Biopython code that builds the backbone (N, CA, C, O; Angstrom):
import numpy as np
from Bio.PDB.StructureBuilder import StructureBuilder

atoms = [
    (1, "UNK", "N", (190.173, 96.897, 26.106)),
    (1, "UNK", "CA", (189.469, 96.275, 27.042)),
    (1, "UNK", "C", (190.144, 97.592, 28.115)),
    (1, "UNK", "O", (191.256, 98.085, 27.927)),
    (2, "UNK", "N", (189.262, 97.973, 29.165)),
    (2, "UNK", "CA", (190.040, 99.282, 30.406)),
    (2, "UNK", "C", (191.286, 98.959, 30.745)),
    (2, "UNK", "O", (192.101, 99.869, 30.589)),
    (3, "UNK", "N", (191.758, 97.785, 31.228)),
    (3, "UNK", "CA", (192.905, 97.640, 31.757)),
    (3, "UNK", "C", (194.047, 98.099, 30.676)),
    (3, "UNK", "O", (195.157, 98.508, 31.017)),
    (4, "UNK", "N", (193.714, 98.002, 29.652)),
    (4, "UNK", "CA", (195.003, 98.338, 28.542)),
    (4, "UNK", "C", (195.000, 99.826, 28.556)),
    (4, "UNK", "O", (195.954, 100.597, 28.657)),
    (5, "UNK", "N", (193.714, 100.070, 28.434)),
    (5, "UNK", "CA", (193.378, 102.035, 28.301)),
    (5, "UNK", "C", (194.713, 102.396, 29.500)),
    (5, "UNK", "O", (195.794, 102.925, 29.238)),
    (6, "UNK", "N", (194.187, 101.889, 30.932)),
    (6, "UNK", "CA", (194.867, 102.635, 31.803)),
    (6, "UNK", "C", (196.112, 102.643, 31.987)),
    (6, "UNK", "O", (196.849, 103.572, 32.317)),
    (7, "UNK", "N", (196.446, 101.022, 31.648)),
    (7, "UNK", "CA", (198.055, 100.753, 31.411)),
    (7, "UNK", "C", (198.949, 101.852, 30.242)),
    (7, "UNK", "O", (200.119, 102.226, 30.321)),
    (8, "UNK", "N", (198.388, 102.028, 29.668)),
    (8, "UNK", "CA", (199.130, 102.660, 28.274)),
    (8, "UNK", "C", (199.471, 104.265, 28.690)),
    (8, "UNK", "O", (200.565, 104.830, 28.711)),
    (9, "UNK", "N", (197.804, 104.909, 29.089)),
    (9, "UNK", "CA", (197.646, 106.140, 30.326)),
    (9, "UNK", "C", (198.651, 106.256, 31.069)),
    (9, "UNK", "O", (199.257, 107.328, 31.093)),
    (10, "UNK", "N", (198.987, 105.353, 31.717)),
    (10, "UNK", "CA", (199.615, 105.586, 33.215)),
    (10, "UNK", "C", (201.319, 105.658, 32.933)),
    (10, "UNK", "O", (202.225, 106.347, 33.404)),
    (11, "UNK", "N", (201.259, 104.778, 32.106)),
    (11, "UNK", "CA", (202.562, 104.560, 31.538)),
    (11, "UNK", "C", (203.196, 105.935, 30.777)),
    (11, "UNK", "O", (204.234, 106.552, 31.014)),
    (12, "UNK", "N", (202.205, 106.145, 29.825)),
    (12, "UNK", "CA", (202.631, 107.347, 29.057)),
    (12, "UNK", "C", (202.994, 108.541, 30.414)),
    (12, "UNK", "O", (204.074, 109.122, 30.524)),
    (13, "UNK", "N", (202.066, 108.671, 31.153)),
    (13, "UNK", "CA", (201.974, 109.901, 32.206)),
    (13, "UNK", "C", (203.304, 109.716, 32.813)),
    (13, "UNK", "O", (204.161, 110.596, 32.892)),
    (14, "UNK", "N", (203.418, 108.424, 33.265)),
    (14, "UNK", "CA", (204.312, 108.666, 34.557)),
    (14, "UNK", "C", (206.165, 108.336, 33.886)),
    (14, "UNK", "O", (207.131, 107.889, 34.505)),
    (15, "UNK", "N", (206.075, 108.701, 32.694)),
    (15, "UNK", "CA", (207.421, 108.272, 31.819)),
    (15, "UNK", "C", (208.100, 106.545, 31.978)),
    (15, "UNK", "O", (209.315, 106.365, 32.058)),
    (16, "UNK", "N", (207.214, 105.525, 32.001)),
    (16, "UNK", "CA", (207.691, 103.744, 31.922)),
    (16, "UNK", "C", (207.239, 103.600, 30.794)),
    (16, "UNK", "O", (206.350, 104.134, 30.131)),
    (17, "UNK", "N", (208.087, 102.674, 30.627)),
    (17, "UNK", "CA", (207.508, 101.240, 29.617)),
    (17, "UNK", "C", (206.340, 100.801, 30.309)),
    (17, "UNK", "O", (206.051, 100.524, 31.473)),
    (18, "UNK", "N", (205.598, 100.839, 28.879)),
    (18, "UNK", "CA", (204.164, 99.845, 29.583)),
    (18, "UNK", "C", (204.320, 98.657, 29.341)),
    (18, "UNK", "O", (204.254, 98.189, 28.204)),
    (19, "UNK", "N", (204.496, 98.152, 30.138)),
    (19, "UNK", "CA", (204.962, 96.621, 30.855)),
    (19, "UNK", "C", (204.043, 95.030, 30.149)),
    (19, "UNK", "O", (204.344, 93.917, 29.718)),
    (20, "UNK", "N", (202.903, 95.799, 30.384)),
    (20, "UNK", "CA", (201.618, 94.622, 30.048)),
    (20, "UNK", "C", (201.317, 93.562, 31.406)),
    (20, "UNK", "O", (201.905, 93.497, 32.486)),
    (21, "UNK", "N", (200.668, 93.122, 31.108)),
    (21, "UNK", "CA", (199.935, 92.153, 32.346)),
    (21, "UNK", "C", (200.335, 90.597, 32.050)),
    (21, "UNK", "O", (200.126, 90.034, 30.975)),
    (22, "UNK", "N", (201.185, 89.772, 33.639)),
    (22, "UNK", "CA", (200.613, 88.352, 33.471)),
    (22, "UNK", "C", (199.685, 87.742, 33.313)),
    (22, "UNK", "O", (198.675, 88.303, 33.738)),
    (23, "UNK", "N", (199.488, 86.515, 32.746)),
    (23, "UNK", "CA", (198.331, 86.207, 33.078)),
    (23, "UNK", "C", (197.219, 86.078, 34.005)),
    (23, "UNK", "O", (195.990, 86.152, 34.005)),
    (24, "UNK", "N", (198.666, 85.739, 35.185)),
    (24, "UNK", "CA", (197.381, 85.471, 36.250)),
    (24, "UNK", "C", (197.416, 87.090, 37.185)),
    (24, "UNK", "O", (196.940, 87.116, 38.320)),
    (25, "UNK", "N", (197.877, 88.055, 36.709)),
    (25, "UNK", "CA", (197.363, 89.223, 36.990)),
    (25, "UNK", "C", (195.970, 89.249, 36.056)),
    (25, "UNK", "O", (194.914, 89.362, 36.677)),
    (26, "UNK", "N", (195.922, 89.163, 34.793)),
    (26, "UNK", "CA", (194.626, 89.378, 34.271)),
    (26, "UNK", "C", (193.449, 88.562, 34.932)),
    (26, "UNK", "O", (192.365, 89.092, 35.178)),
    (27, "UNK", "N", (193.721, 87.276, 35.198)),
    (27, "UNK", "CA", (192.889, 86.276, 36.193)),
    (27, "UNK", "C", (192.619, 86.765, 37.167)),
    (27, "UNK", "O", (191.545, 86.328, 37.580)),
    (28, "UNK", "N", (193.322, 87.933, 38.180)),
    (28, "UNK", "CA", (193.005, 88.289, 39.011)),
    (28, "UNK", "C", (191.853, 89.729, 38.849)),
    (28, "UNK", "O", (190.998, 89.937, 39.711)),
    (29, "UNK", "N", (191.955, 90.293, 38.074)),
    (29, "UNK", "CA", (191.868, 91.378, 37.606)),
    (29, "UNK", "C", (190.072, 91.053, 37.073)),
    (29, "UNK", "O", (189.020, 91.655, 37.288)),
    (30, "UNK", "N", (190.361, 90.040, 36.449)),
    (30, "UNK", "CA", (188.469, 89.430, 35.342)),
    (30, "UNK", "C", (187.892, 88.899, 36.636)),
    (30, "UNK", "O", (186.676, 88.986, 36.808)),
    (31, "UNK", "N", (188.579, 88.418, 37.456)),
    (31, "UNK", "CA", (187.696, 87.744, 39.150)),
    (31, "UNK", "C", (187.350, 88.315, 40.033)),
    (31, "UNK", "O", (186.456, 87.759, 40.671)),
    (32, "UNK", "N", (187.743, 89.426, 40.454)),
    (32, "UNK", "CA", (187.717, 90.529, 41.480)),
    (32, "UNK", "C", (186.781, 91.711, 41.403)),
    (32, "UNK", "O", (187.194, 92.626, 40.690)),
    (33, "UNK", "N", (185.564, 91.897, 42.004)),
    (33, "UNK", "CA", (184.154, 92.723, 42.101)),
    (33, "UNK", "C", (184.574, 93.941, 41.727)),
    (33, "UNK", "O", (183.720, 94.466, 41.013)),
    (34, "UNK", "N", (185.594, 94.678, 41.911)),
    (34, "UNK", "CA", (185.854, 96.115, 41.844)),
    (34, "UNK", "C", (184.641, 96.448, 41.922)),
    (34, "UNK", "O", (183.819, 96.469, 41.005)),
    (35, "UNK", "N", (184.426, 96.842, 43.532)),
    (35, "UNK", "CA", (183.643, 97.300, 43.969)),
    (35, "UNK", "C", (183.649, 99.021, 44.064)),
    (35, "UNK", "O", (182.666, 99.652, 44.452)),
    (36, "UNK", "N", (184.939, 99.655, 43.638)),
    (36, "UNK", "CA", (184.600, 101.261, 43.461)),
    (36, "UNK", "C", (184.908, 101.068, 42.128)),
    (36, "UNK", "O", (185.865, 101.715, 41.701)),
    (37, "UNK", "N", (184.259, 100.249, 41.284)),
    (37, "UNK", "CA", (183.930, 100.463, 39.902)),
    (37, "UNK", "C", (185.260, 100.894, 38.856)),
    (37, "UNK", "O", (186.214, 100.118, 38.795)),
    (38, "UNK", "N", (185.261, 101.919, 38.202)),
    (38, "UNK", "CA", (186.370, 102.235, 37.089)),
    (38, "UNK", "C", (187.294, 102.832, 38.064)),
    (38, "UNK", "O", (188.390, 102.288, 38.193)),
    (39, "UNK", "N", (187.054, 103.732, 38.675)),
    (39, "UNK", "CA", (187.750, 104.518, 39.461)),
    (39, "UNK", "C", (189.141, 103.839, 40.237)),
    (39, "UNK", "O", (190.299, 104.252, 40.176)),
    (40, "UNK", "N", (188.626, 102.708, 40.948)),
    (40, "UNK", "CA", (189.323, 101.732, 41.374)),
    (40, "UNK", "C", (190.166, 100.953, 40.569)),
    (40, "UNK", "O", (191.372, 100.808, 40.771)),
    (41, "UNK", "N", (189.486, 100.428, 39.609)),
    (41, "UNK", "CA", (190.401, 99.946, 38.546)),
    (41, "UNK", "C", (191.702, 100.572, 38.124)),
    (41, "UNK", "O", (192.795, 100.011, 38.059)),
    (42, "UNK", "N", (191.349, 102.090, 37.789)),
    (42, "UNK", "CA", (192.469, 103.098, 37.331)),
    (42, "UNK", "C", (193.436, 102.979, 38.188)),
    (42, "UNK", "O", (194.570, 102.633, 37.855)),
    (43, "UNK", "N", (192.961, 103.352, 39.811)),
    (43, "UNK", "CA", (194.004, 103.667, 40.649)),
    (43, "UNK", "C", (194.953, 102.074, 40.788)),
    (43, "UNK", "O", (196.163, 101.906, 40.938)),
    (44, "UNK", "N", (194.007, 101.231, 40.685)),
    (44, "UNK", "CA", (195.082, 99.828, 40.958)),
    (44, "UNK", "C", (196.212, 99.632, 39.957)),
    (44, "UNK", "O", (197.347, 99.272, 40.270)),
    (45, "UNK", "N", (195.755, 99.928, 38.605)),
    (45, "UNK", "CA", (196.627, 100.043, 37.795)),
    (45, "UNK", "C", (197.717, 100.931, 38.102)),
    (45, "UNK", "O", (198.895, 100.611, 37.945)),
    (46, "UNK", "N", (197.316, 102.086, 38.554)),
    (46, "UNK", "CA", (198.527, 102.992, 38.587)),
    (46, "UNK", "C", (199.325, 102.471, 39.491)),
    (46, "UNK", "O", (200.441, 102.013, 39.246)),
    (47, "UNK", "N", (198.792, 102.515, 40.582)),
    (47, "UNK", "CA", (199.586, 101.871, 41.603)),
    (47, "UNK", "C", (200.775, 100.412, 41.433)),
    (47, "UNK", "O", (201.734, 100.190, 42.173)),
    (48, "UNK", "N", (200.225, 99.389, 39.951)),
    (48, "UNK", "CA", (200.877, 98.672, 40.232)),
    (48, "UNK", "C", (201.681, 99.070, 39.318)),
    (48, "UNK", "O", (202.550, 98.208, 39.188)),
    (49, "UNK", "N", (201.854, 99.981, 38.575)),
    (49, "UNK", "CA", (202.892, 100.357, 37.569)),
    (49, "UNK", "C", (203.823, 101.202, 38.600)),
    (49, "UNK", "O", (205.045, 101.187, 38.453)),
    (50, "UNK", "N", (203.311, 101.820, 39.476)),
    (50, "UNK", "CA", (204.441, 102.521, 40.433)),
    (50, "UNK", "C", (205.473, 100.923, 41.345)),
    (50, "UNK", "O", (206.631, 100.987, 41.758)),
    (51, "UNK", "N", (204.826, 100.065, 41.385)),
    (51, "UNK", "CA", (205.124, 98.807, 42.222)),
    (51, "UNK", "C", (206.188, 97.800, 41.048)),
    (51, "UNK", "O", (206.922, 96.857, 41.345)),
    (52, "UNK", "N", (205.997, 98.264, 40.009)),
    (52, "UNK", "CA", (206.028, 97.235, 38.880)),
    (52, "UNK", "C", (208.117, 97.852, 38.604)),
    (52, "UNK", "O", (208.560, 98.974, 38.851)),
    (53, "UNK", "N", (208.732, 96.906, 38.173)),
    (53, "UNK", "CA", (210.160, 96.764, 37.765)),
    (53, "UNK", "C", (210.324, 96.673, 36.463)),
    (53, "UNK", "O", (211.340, 96.198, 35.956)),
    (54, "UNK", "N", (209.192, 97.186, 35.718)),
    (54, "UNK", "CA", (209.964, 96.704, 34.000)),
    (54, "UNK", "C", (209.206, 95.162, 33.347)),
    (54, "UNK", "O", (208.695, 94.966, 32.244)),
    (55, "UNK", "N", (209.351, 94.401, 34.301)),
    (55, "UNK", "CA", (208.221, 92.895, 33.296)),
    (55, "UNK", "C", (207.015, 93.486, 33.412)),
    (55, "UNK", "O", (206.648, 94.552, 33.907)),
    (56, "UNK", "N", (206.245, 92.240, 32.646)),
    (56, "UNK", "CA", (204.660, 92.234, 32.992)),
    (56, "UNK", "C", (204.389, 92.709, 34.136)),
    (56, "UNK", "O", (205.377, 92.741, 34.870)),
    (57, "UNK", "N", (203.153, 93.210, 34.725)),
    (57, "UNK", "CA", (202.553, 93.280, 35.660)),
    (57, "UNK", "C", (201.966, 91.979, 36.207)),
    (57, "UNK", "O", (201.117, 91.282, 35.652)),
    (58, "UNK", "N", (202.754, 91.697, 37.777)),
    (58, "UNK", "CA", (202.525, 90.618, 38.248)),
    (58, "UNK", "C", (201.153, 90.608, 39.081)),
    (58, "UNK", "O", (200.561, 91.582, 39.545)),
    (59, "UNK", "N", (200.794, 89.218, 39.150)),
    (59, "UNK", "CA", (199.569, 89.128, 40.180)),
    (59, "UNK", "C", (199.944, 89.521, 41.586)),
    (59, "UNK", "O", (199.075, 89.983, 42.325)),
    (60, "UNK", "N", (201.143, 89.372, 41.986)),
    (60, "UNK", "CA", (201.626, 90.216, 43.195)),
    (60, "UNK", "C", (201.385, 91.767, 43.347)),
    (60, "UNK", "O", (200.721, 92.227, 44.276)),
    (61, "UNK", "N", (201.895, 92.437, 42.497)),
    (61, "UNK", "CA", (201.557, 93.969, 42.198)),
    (61, "UNK", "C", (200.127, 94.140, 42.106)),
    (61, "UNK", "O", (199.599, 95.090, 42.683)),
    (62, "UNK", "N", (199.503, 93.379, 41.489)),
    (62, "UNK", "CA", (197.895, 93.602, 41.230)),
    (62, "UNK", "C", (197.119, 93.409, 42.708)),
    (62, "UNK", "O", (196.081, 93.996, 43.013)),
    (63, "UNK", "N", (197.781, 92.542, 43.484)),
    (63, "UNK", "CA", (197.335, 92.128, 44.927)),
    (63, "UNK", "C", (197.452, 93.051, 45.985)),
    (63, "UNK", "O", (196.625, 93.318, 46.857)),
    (64, "UNK", "N", (198.739, 93.569, 45.776)),
    (64, "UNK", "CA", (199.178, 94.474, 46.470)),
    (64, "UNK", "C", (198.422, 96.286, 46.080)),
    (64, "UNK", "O", (198.042, 97.031, 46.983)),
    (65, "UNK", "N", (198.387, 96.496, 45.228)),
    (65, "UNK", "CA", (197.633, 97.577, 44.586)),
    (65, "UNK", "C", (196.243, 97.607, 44.867)),
    (65, "UNK", "O", (195.654, 98.681, 44.991)),
    (66, "UNK", "N", (195.526, 96.231, 45.006)),
    (66, "UNK", "CA", (193.944, 95.988, 45.215)),
    (66, "UNK", "C", (194.007, 96.612, 46.891)),
    (66, "UNK", "O", (193.352, 97.471, 47.482)),
    (67, "UNK", "N", (195.207, 95.652, 47.313)),
    (67, "UNK", "CA", (195.143, 95.797, 49.134)),
    (67, "UNK", "C", (195.277, 97.375, 49.564)),
    (67, "UNK", "O", (194.791, 97.894, 50.569)),
    (68, "UNK", "N", (196.005, 97.957, 48.618)),
    (68, "UNK", "CA", (196.558, 99.543, 49.018)),
    (68, "UNK", "C", (195.286, 100.289, 48.932)),
    (68, "UNK", "O", (194.898, 101.139, 49.734)),
    (69, "UNK", "N", (194.580, 99.805, 47.688)),
    (69, "UNK", "CA", (193.382, 100.843, 47.463)),
    (69, "UNK", "C", (192.020, 100.424, 48.812)),
    (69, "UNK", "O", (191.568, 101.351, 49.484)),
    (70, "UNK", "N", (191.549, 99.050, 49.019)),
    (70, "UNK", "CA", (190.711, 98.971, 49.847)),
    (70, "UNK", "C", (191.261, 98.850, 51.341)),
    (70, "UNK", "O", (190.747, 98.125, 52.194)),
    (71, "UNK", "N", (192.229, 99.553, 51.511)),
    (71, "UNK", "CA", (192.457, 99.644, 52.867)),
    (71, "UNK", "C", (191.730, 100.602, 53.874)),
    (71, "UNK", "O", (191.346, 101.745, 53.625)),
    (72, "UNK", "N", (191.644, 100.102, 54.740)),
    (72, "UNK", "CA", (190.853, 101.205, 55.545)),
    (72, "UNK", "C", (191.197, 102.407, 56.458)),
    (72, "UNK", "O", (190.512, 103.125, 57.187)),
    (73, "UNK", "N", (192.709, 102.351, 56.100)),
    (73, "UNK", "CA", (194.237, 103.353, 56.415)),
    (73, "UNK", "C", (194.191, 104.610, 55.130)),
    (73, "UNK", "O", (195.012, 105.515, 54.979)),
    (74, "UNK", "N", (193.091, 104.355, 54.383)),
    (74, "UNK", "CA", (193.124, 105.106, 52.820)),
    (74, "UNK", "C", (193.603, 107.140, 53.390)),
    (74, "UNK", "O", (193.719, 108.011, 52.528)),
]
sb = StructureBuilder()
sb.init_structure("model")
sb.init_model(0)
sb.init_chain("A")
sb.init_seg("    ")
for serial, (resi, resn, name, xyz) in enumerate(atoms, 1):
    if name == "N":
        sb.init_residue(resn, " ", resi, " ")
    sb.init_atom(name, np.array(xyz, "f"), 0.0, 1.0, " ", f" {name:<3s}", serial, name[0])
structure = sb.get_structure()
């Protein structure tokens, strides 16, 4: 799955543990339309890792990363 690829890639690049995703975060990612396609998915996962504190990436972290990705003030 692309989400795992990006999670592992960015965890390695950022020198942080690869925490995985909560079930709720997976549901959000599966149901989101990803209008920015793969680039938006990659950016969202990278931002979620920045917000993350070592536990599995939560639905809140994914939601926050999506909001910052789609914000008109980028």
